[in-house]
N, C-alpha and C positions, 0 to 999 in steps of 0.2 A: 275418355272416361267411359267406363262400362255402364250399360243400362241395367236397371234393377229388374228383377223377375216379379212375376205375379203370384209367387208361392205364398199361401196364407199362413197365419199363426194359429196354432190349435187353441181352442178355448181354455184348455187346462194350463197351457203355458202363459196365456194372457192373464188369467185369474191369479196364478201363482206369482207372477211378477208384480201385480198390483198390491199384493199382500206379502211383500218380501222383506219386511223390516228385520226379520230374524234369520234371513238367508245370507250366507256369505257368497256363494256363487251357484250359477246354473250352468249345466252343460246342455247345449241345444243341438239337435241333429235334424237333418232333412230326411223324412221317411214318407214314402208314398206321396211325394210332392207336397208335403206339409211340414212346417217347422214345429217340432215337438220337443217337450222337456224330457231329456234323457236322464238327468240327475240333478238333485238340489242338495247342496251341502249347508247345514245350519252353521250359524256363527259360533266360533269357539273362543279360545282365550285371546287370540290376536289375529290380525290379518296374516302375519308371517306364518303362524302355526297352521292356519287353515290353508294357506297357499301351498304348503308342502304336500298336500294331498291331491292337488290338481292333476299332476302327471299320471298318477296311478288311476284316478277316476276317468281321465280322458281315454285311457286304454288304447293309445296310439290310433285313434279313430278320428277322422275329419269331423269338425263341428265348430260351434261357437261356444266360448266360455265367457259368461257374463259375471264379472267379479264386482261385488259391492265394496269398494275400497274405503268409502266414507258413507255415512248415512245418506241414502237416496242419491249417491253418486257412484256411477258404474263405469267399469272399464270393459271394453270388448276385446277379446282375443280370438282372432280367426286362426284356428289350428288346422293346418293341412300337412300332415306328416308325409315323409317319403313313401312312395308306393301307392298314394292316392291316385285314382284314375283321372285322366285328363279332363273328362267330362265333369266329374265331381268337383275338381278344382275350379273349373269355370263357373259351375253352378253356385258354389259357396262364395266365390268372389263377387258374383252378381247379385246374390240374395242378401248380403249383409245390410245394404241400405233398406231393403224391404223389412227386415227384422227390426231395425232401429226405428223405422217409421211407425210400425205397428205398436211398438212398446213405448215410443215417445223419445224423440231425440234429446229432449231437455234433460233426461236422466243420465245421459252418457257424456263423460268428460274427457275420455281418452281412449286410445285403441292400440293394440299390438298385433303383430303377425308372427306366428310361430310355426316352425317346420319340424321340430323335434322336441324331445322331452327336456333337453338342456335349456331350450328357450321358454320352457314353462316353469323354470325355477324362479324363486322369489328374487334371487340376486340379479337375474336378468331384468326383471321388472324394475328394480331399484336403479340399475345402471341406465336403463332407458330414460329415466327421469332427469338424469344429470344433463346440464346444458352442453352442447357440442362446442368445443373450442375451435373457432374458425380462423384463428390467428396463426401465422407462420412463426417459426422460431425467431427469425429476425424481428418480426413485429412485436413479439413478446418482449424481447430485449429492449427494443426502442421504447416501449411503453414503460418499462421499469426505469429506464434512464429519465424519461420525461417526468415520471412520478417523483423520482429523487430530486430532480431539478426544481420542481414545483415546491416540494417540501423545504428545500434549502432557501428558495426565494421568500417563502412565508417566514422562515426563521430569520432571514436577513432583514426583512421588513419590520419585524418585531423589535429589532435592535435600533439603537440610536445611530443615525447615519448623518454624515456631513453633507453639504451641498456641493462638494467638489465632484466634478464629473469624472467617472472612472472609465475603465476600458469597456468597449462594446456597448456603451450607453447605460451601464449600471452606475449607481452612485457608490462612492467609496464608503465602505462600512467601518465603523469605529472598532479598532482592535487594540485595547490597552495592553501595554507591556507588563509582564510580571517582573519580579525583582531580578531574576536571573538574566532576563533579556536586557533590563536597564543596566545592570552591572557590566555585561559584555559590551554593550555599545559604549559605555563610558570608558572601558578599557582601551578602546581604539583611540580616544582623544588623549589618554594618558600615555599611550605608546606601549602599554603592556602587551597588547595583541595587535595584529594587523589584518586578521581574517576572522569574521564572526558569522555564524550560521544561525538564522532565526526560523522558527516554524510556528504554525497555528496549533493551538492546543487541541486535545481530543474533543473538548466541548464546543470547539469552533467559536469561541467568544473572546479570545485573547492570544497574545504572542508569548512564546517561551524561548529562552536561549538554549540552543542545542550544543554549541561549542564555540570556544574562543581560543585562538591559537596564533602563533607566529609562523608563517610559512613563506617560502620563496616563490617567485613568479612561476617557476617550473612545476611547483606543487599545487597550483591553484586547481587544476582540473581533477586532481586526486581527491579533493575535498567535496566534490559535487555528489549529492544524493541522486542516484539514477532511478529511483522508484517513486518518489513523491516530490511535489513542488517544494521549493525553499526560497528564502530571501538570504542573499549574501551581502554583507557589508565589508568592504575592503579598503584599507588605507595603503596606498602605493606611492611611495616617494612624496609624502605630504599631500597626496591627492586622494579624495574620497570617491568611492564608487559604490553605487547601490545596484544590485543585480537580482532580477527575479528569474528563477529557473523553473521551467515546467517540462519535465521529461515526457517524451512521447507516450510512454506507457503509464502515465499517471492516471489514477481513477478520475472519471469525469466529474464526480461531485467535488473532489478536492480542487480540480482545475478552476471551477467557478468560484469557490470560496477564496482561494489565493488571489485570483485575478481581481475580485471586487475589493479585497482588503489591502491591496498594494499601496494605494494612496494614503491610507491611514497609517500604515507602517512607516512610510517615508516621513509623514508629518511627526509621528512620535519620535523617530530617530533624530529629526531636526531639532526637536525640543530638548534632546539630550546632547546636543552639540555636534551631531553628525549631519552635515548639510552637503547635498550634492546638486550638481547642475543638471545632469541627465540621469535617467534610469535605464539600465540595460536589461535586455531580455534574451535568454538563451534556452536551448532545449536539450543540449548534450554537453558533456564535460569538455570535449575538445574545443569548444568555443570560448571557454574561459581561459584566456591567455593574458600575459602582461601587456601585450600590444592593444588588445581589446579593452582592458581596464583603463589604459592610458587614454584611449579615444573617448572615454566618458567624461573626462575632466575638463574638456574645452569646448568651445563653440556654443551654439544656442541651446536652450533647454529643450527637452523632449525625451523621446524614447529611442534607444538605439538597439537594433537587433544584433544577434551574434554573428553577423557576417552576411555577405551577399553570395548567392550561389554562383560559382564560376566553374570553369572546366579546364583541366590541365591539358587535355588532348582531345581531338575530335572523336566523338563517340564514347568518351570516357564517362564514368559515373560522376555524379555531382559531389563536389566538396565545398567546404566553406572557407572563405578567406576574408581578411579585413579590407581588402581593396575592392575595386570595381572592375568589371569586364570592359574591354575596349571593343570598338566596332569590328575590328579585324578578328578578335577572338569570337565574337558572336557569329560572324559570318562563317568562320571555320567550323564552329559547333553545328550550325544548321546544315552546312554542306556535308559534313562528316556523318551526322546522325541521320540525315534524310537524303539519300541519293536522288530521290525523285525531285528534290528542289531544283536541280539543274534543268529539269523539264519545264519548270514553271517560271523561268525568267531570271535565273541567276546570272552573274556576270559571265559573259562569254557564250551564253546559250543562244544569243541572237533574238531572244524574246523580250518584250517590254512589260508584259503582265507579270506581276510578282505576288506571291503570298508569303506569309510568315508562319512557319510551323514551329510549335514549341519543342524545346529540346527534351530528351528523355528525362523522366523524373520530375517534370514540371508539375505534374498533377499527382 
């Protein structure tokens, strides 16, 4: 921290400042080791209008510019243009505290430092008052997502909710069907259709029917919306299947809405005669196969995802299948994907200490 100097304030400057209610700004210089008034500009139509004269009055000369931005509230501008001698720069930097102390710190609310006429412009002053955004781009995106989630939670909380536990600890939210959704679900029972697509309406307070059709098992995947979540009701060989699809690129806000409403949609469908044992969940069209739909019609109730990650060959990329991986397959994957595994105790290495390394794509 720089020490202040002992340079005094001239009586003329001190007296002018005490009776400055009609003054917009003073320009102060150091002359003969004394702080003197170089210029006093009377108040005009507005702060901006008066400010536009500062650069010309400063005359590219080092000094202090005291601006009355509000009644009895002053801004200090330390103006040290290029070309100012090093000694003068040091003196002006060290004397500012002395000047404010003599005139009264309580009168000064802000300060600026300027090195050229561009920094004496009114626009520069306005820009200096704006808060600095210290958040990174990723933090700003995260805050937007959090804000949207909070808004959606408040909206959901304002609606009537059942006491059925939903996914992720949320309660299932009531989502009444409109007439199109009801008609499509009933068409499954009558045999008119075997594949129905349902969606949440734009107001996010009900379910609408998007399409009802008759398709073969090989055409299931072609019906899946790849941009937004959807509910699919399928009748396959007299077996009912309810599937919730949430594509990976779905908007975050829609994911939460569809997830919390799934229980309500299943309940509404049941009331229309479409009852299922298990609910399926998929994220990509290739998961919706006849085999997968058949797997939802038997066994205990619950949720069945669209397959278990398995690997067709060591080091290969992950694919989904309806079956499970064997111990031999897992061993092959680990050895193929991580050659270092053999150094950590794999069969035949002669070591007893082992670690398990995740296969590629696990995260």
